[in-house]
C-alpha positions in Angstrom: 0.0 0.0 0.0 0.9 3.7 -0.3 0.6 5.2 3.1 0.8 8.9 4.0 1.5 9.9 7.6 0.6 13.4 8.8 2.4 14.4 12.0 5.7 15.7 13.5 9.0 14.0 13.0 12.6 15.2 13.2 13.7 18.1 13.5 11.0 18.2 16.2 11.7 16.5 19.5 9.5 14.4 21.8 7.6 11.1 21.9 5.1 11.8 19.1 7.9 12.6 16.6 9.9 9.6 17.7 6.8 7.3 17.5 6.1 8.6 14.0 9.6 7.9 12.8 9.8 4.5 14.4 6.4 3.4 13.1 7.1 4.6 9.5 10.4 2.8 9.6 8.5 -0.4 10.4 5.6 0.2 7.9 8.1 0.9 5.1 9.3 -2.7 5.2 6.1 -3.7 3.4 4.6 -0.3 2.3 5.5 2.8 0.3 5.4 5.5 3.0 5.4 9.3 2.9 5.5 11.7 5.9 4.0 15.2 5.8 5.7 17.1 8.6 5.1 20.5 10.1 7.0 23.6 9.0 5.8 25.1 12.3 4.4 23.0 15.1 3.6 25.3 17.9 4.0 29.1 17.9 6.8 29.9 20.2 4.6 31.7 22.7 2.4 28.6 23.2 5.3 26.2 23.8 6.2 25.8 27.5 9.6 24.3 27.0 13.0 25.7 26.1 12.9 24.5 22.4 10.7 22.4 20.2 13.6 21.1 18.2 15.7 18.0 18.8 19.3 19.0 19.6 20.5 15.4 20.2 23.7 14.2 18.7 21.9 11.0 17.7 18.6 11.7 15.8 15.6 9.6 14.9 14.5 10.9 11.6 12.8 9.8 8.5 12.6 11.7 5.1 9.6 14.1 5.3 8.1 17.1 3.6 7.7 20.0 6.0 4.5 21.5 4.6 2.1 22.2 7.5 2.2 25.5 9.4 -0.2 24.9 12.3 -1.6 28.4 12.1 -1.5 29.1 8.4 -4.6 27.8 6.5 -2.8 28.3 3.2 -0.3 25.6 4.1 -3.1 23.2 5.0 -4.4 23.5 1.4 -0.9 22.9 0.1 -0.5 19.8 2.2 -3.9 18.4 1.1 -3.0 19.1 -2.5 0.3 17.2 -2.1 -1.4 14.3 -0.4 -4.0 14.0 -3.2 -1.5 14.2 -6.0 0.5 11.4 -4.3 -2.6 9.2 -4.4 -2.2 7.3 -1.2 -4.2 4.3 -0.2 -4.7 5.9 3.2 -3.7 9.0 5.2 -2.8 8.5 8.8 -2.9 11.5 11.2 -1.0 11.5 14.5 -3.5 13.2 16.9 -2.7 14.3 20.4 -4.0 17.8 21.1 -7.1 20.0 20.1 -4.7 22.8 19.0 -4.2 20.8 15.7 -7.8 20.1 15.0 -8.3 23.1 12.6 -5.4 22.0 10.5 -6.1 18.3 10.6 -9.8 18.7 9.9 -9.2 21.0 7.0 -6.7 18.5 5.4 -9.0 15.5 6.1 -12.0 17.2 4.5 -10.0 18.4 1.5 -8.6 15.0 0.6 -12.1 13.7 0.7 -13.8 10.5 1.9 -12.6 8.4 -1.1 -9.2 8.1 0.6 -9.4 6.3 4.0 -8.5 8.7 6.8 -7.1 7.1 10.0 -6.1 8.8 13.3 -3.5 7.4 15.6 -4.9 8.8 18.9 -2.1 9.4 21.4 -4.8 11.2 23.4 -8.5 11.4 22.6 -8.9 14.4 24.9 -6.1 16.4 26.6 -5.2 15.7 30.3 -6.3 19.2 31.2 -9.1 19.6 28.7 -12.2 21.7 28.6 -15.8 21.1 27.3 -15.1 23.3 24.3 -12.1 21.2 23.4 -14.3 18.1 23.4 -16.7 19.8 21.0 -13.7 20.5 18.7 -12.6 16.9 19.0 -16.0 15.6 17.9 -15.7 17.8 14.8 -12.3 16.2 13.9 -13.6 12.7 14.6 -16.5 13.1 12.3 -14.0 13.5 9.4 -11.9 10.4 10.3 -12.8 6.9 9.2 -10.8 4.7 11.6 -8.9 5.1 14.8 -5.9 3.5 16.6 -6.1 3.9 20.4 -3.5 2.8 23.0 -5.7 1.9 25.9 -9.1 0.4 26.6 -10.1 3.6 28.4 -9.3 5.6 25.2 -11.6 3.3 23.3 -14.4 4.2 25.8 -13.7 7.9 25.4 -13.7 7.6 21.6 -17.1 5.9 21.6 -18.5 8.6 23.9 -17.5 11.2 21.3 -18.3 9.1 18.2 -20.5 6.1 18.9 -20.0 4.6 15.4 -16.2 4.8 15.5 -14.3 1.9 14.0 -11.1 1.4 15.9 -8.3 -1.0 16.9 -6.7 -1.0 20.4 -3.0 -1.5 20.5 -0.4 -1.1 23.2 2.4 1.5 22.7 5.3 -0.5 21.2 8.8 -0.6 22.7 11.1 2.4 22.2 13.9 0.1 21.1 15.8 2.7 19.2 17.7 4.5 21.9 21.4 3.6 21.9 23.0 1.9 24.9 20.1 -0.2 26.0 22.4 -3.0 27.0 25.0 -0.9 28.9 25.8 -2.3 32.4 24.3 -0.6 35.4 27.8 0.1 36.7 29.0 1.8 33.4 25.7 3.8 33.1 26.2 5.1 36.7 29.8 5.9 36.0 28.9 8.0 32.9 26.2 9.8 34.9 28.3 10.3 38.0 25.8 8.4 40.2 26.9 6.5 43.2 27.6 2.9 42.2 26.0 1.2 45.3 22.8 3.3 45.8 19.3 2.0 45.3 18.0 4.2 42.6 14.3 4.9 41.9 13.8 7.0 38.7 11.1 9.3 37.5 11.7 10.2 33.8 10.0 12.5 31.4 8.4 15.9 31.2 7.6 17.2 34.7 4.0 18.5 34.7 1.4 18.6 37.5 -0.7 15.7 36.3 2.3 13.4 36.2 2.6 13.5 40.0 6.3 14.1 40.5 5.4 15.7 43.9 3.9 12.4 44.9 7.1 10.6 43.9 9.1 12.8 46.3 6.5 12.8 49.0 6.7 9.0 49.0 10.3 9.2 49.9 9.4 10.5 53.4 8.0 7.0 54.1 11.1 5.2 52.9 13.7 6.4 55.4 14.2 2.8 56.5 15.7 1.8 53.1 19.5 2.4 53.3 21.2 4.1 50.4 17.9 5.0 48.6 18.1 7.7 46.0 15.0 9.3 44.4 15.8 10.9 41.1 13.5 12.8 38.8 14.8 13.7 35.3 13.0 15.8 32.7 12.3 19.4 31.7 9.9 21.1 34.1 6.7 22.6 32.6 5.5 24.9 35.4 5.8 24.6 39.1 9.6 24.5 39.3 9.9 26.6 42.4 7.3 24.4 44.2 9.3 21.3 43.3 12.6 22.9 44.5 11.0 23.9 47.8 9.6 20.4 48.3 13.1 18.8 47.8 14.6 21.3 50.2 12.1 20.2 52.8 13.3 16.5 52.5 16.2 17.0 54.8 16.6 13.3 55.6 15.9 12.0 52.1 18.3 11.7 49.1 16.2 13.4 46.5 17.2 15.2 43.3 15.7 16.4 40.1 17.4 17.3 36.9 15.6 20.0 34.9 16.5 19.4 31.3 15.3 17.6 28.3 17.4 14.5 27.9 19.0 14.0 24.5 18.5 10.7 22.7 22.1 9.5 23.4 21.6 9.8 27.2 18.1 8.3 27.6 19.2 4.7 28.0 21.9 5.7 30.5 19.3 6.9 33.1 17.1 3.8 32.7 20.0 1.4 32.8 21.5 3.2 35.8 18.2 2.9 37.7 16.8 -0.1 39.6 13.2 0.8 39.3 11.2 3.3 37.2 8.2 5.1 38.9 5.3 6.7 37.1 3.1 8.3 39.8 0.7 9.9 37.3 -2.6 11.4 38.4 -4.0 10.9 34.9 -2.8 9.3 31.8 -3.8 7.6 28.5 -0.6 5.6 28.0 3.1 6.4 28.3 6.2 6.1 26.3 8.2 5.8 29.5 7.1 2.2 30.2 8.2 1.0 26.7 11.6 2.6 27.3 11.9 1.0 30.7 11.0 -2.4 29.3 13.5 -2.0 26.4 16.1 -1.4 29.1 14.9 -4.3 31.2 13.7 -2.3 34.1 10.5 -2.9 36.1 8.1 -0.1 36.8 5.6 1.2 39.4 2.6 2.7 37.7 -0.6 4.2 39.0 -3.9 2.6 37.9 -4.9 5.4 35.5 -5.7 5.3 31.8 -4.0 2.4 30.1 -0.9 2.2 32.3 -2.0 -0.9 34.2 -2.8 -2.6 30.9 0.9 -2.9 30.1 2.1 -4.0 33.5 1.9 -7.6 34.9 1.5 -6.8 38.6 4.4 -8.5 40.5 6.0 -9.7 37.2 7.0 -6.7 35.2 6.4 -4.1 38.0 3.7 -3.0 40.4 0.3 -1.3 40.0 -0.9 1.1 42.7 -3.9 3.3 43.2 -3.6 6.9 42.0 -2.9 9.8 44.4 -1.8 7.4 47.1 1.6 8.3 48.5 1.7 5.4 50.9 0.9 2.9 48.1 3.7 4.3 45.9 6.1 4.1 48.8 4.9 0.6 49.6 5.6 -0.6 46.1 9.1 0.9 46.1 9.8 -0.7 49.5 8.5 -4.0 48.3 10.8 -3.9 45.3 14.0 -3.1 47.2 13.2 -5.6 49.9 13.2 -8.4 47.3 16.1 -10.8 47.7 16.8 -10.7 43.9 15.5 -8.0 41.5 16.2 -10.4 38.7 12.9 -12.0 39.6 11.3 -9.6 37.1 13.4 -10.8 34.1 10.8 -13.3 32.9 7.9 -10.9 33.2 9.8 -8.1 31.4 10.8 -10.5 28.6 7.2 -11.4 28.1 6.1 -7.8 27.9 8.8 -7.0 25.4 7.4 -9.7 23.1 3.9 -8.3 23.4 4.9 -4.7 22.6 6.3 -5.2 19.1 6.2 -2.7 16.2 5.5 -5.5 13.8 2.3 -6.4 15.6 1.3 -2.7 15.8 1.9 -2.3 12.0 -0.3 -5.3 11.2 -3.2 -3.9 13.3 -2.9 -0.6 11.5 -3.0 -2.4 8.1 -6.1 -4.4 9.3 -7.8 -1.1 10.3 -7.0 0.5 6.9 -8.4 -2.5 5.1 -11.5 -2.4 7.2 -12.4 1.2 6.5 -11.5 1.3 2.8 -14.4 1.9 0.6 -15.4 -1.2 -1.6 
């Protein structure tokens, strides 16, 4: 098939761009693929981070045409014209935020219903969404023929907004493309200047209120009985930095630290391989790219039972599932892990999860969906 993908890819940074590049690399094994990228993703004044662009020495790219300016309707027309002239068998949109609904809807309507239009839904509705945003989302969904969702809860949300939606549910595949995923714990800690003998619990990713980093550090107050424990949060802070700094200062008896920066691709595996346990204390979620990185690096996880996080964790085998907003439960899971005689007890469960989260399986489900929604 000829498949056109609409969404960010390098030079943009972040999980959506990396997912897009990795998926198209997989799909191109069997299909002829085209990516329509953004010439402008977010206007600078709307982007909360330091930069939208990937400055990594090692980059995950794929050839793409940068045609879409998110705030310029003329570029939307140009993109739709380019798509129609290429004559794809399907157009696949990466959707994650209502900000892109005007551009995506314009392109979807312009290419017409004769070409199957599919959305890979990284979020159906935003974590901090409004009623108006849900109305906008319905408008986009009405112009899409099929959907990929990454959690059962997302399928439920999709059907609330479009009761006739045709969709496939597929777990977020492994991020297996970061270099150094087999580096030893000792060497990873040496490169990061982390004490070789500490017990390291890691939070990784953008630091935003809904991701519960404050719960991660609050849990450390209940873990003073674990010798040599270190609680480390790594990721660029999107708001509330002073609150987080004050919280850490208040933890006088706890070894807690956060690193406020976006981690380049060449360093990502170092933090996971240096860790013993990865903690996702989210207050809300759909799914997460952090779990697939942890699994690729053979590290167990603690996740809260929100969105689809618990769907990719075998409790007691690849990690632990705890209730959301429960500091004592988060602390209890961390204690339980470090009290185990042998953390290698998770190896079998982690290997099983790696088999389930394959890109080839995701690609086949996407092809099945496209076939299902194609007009006879």
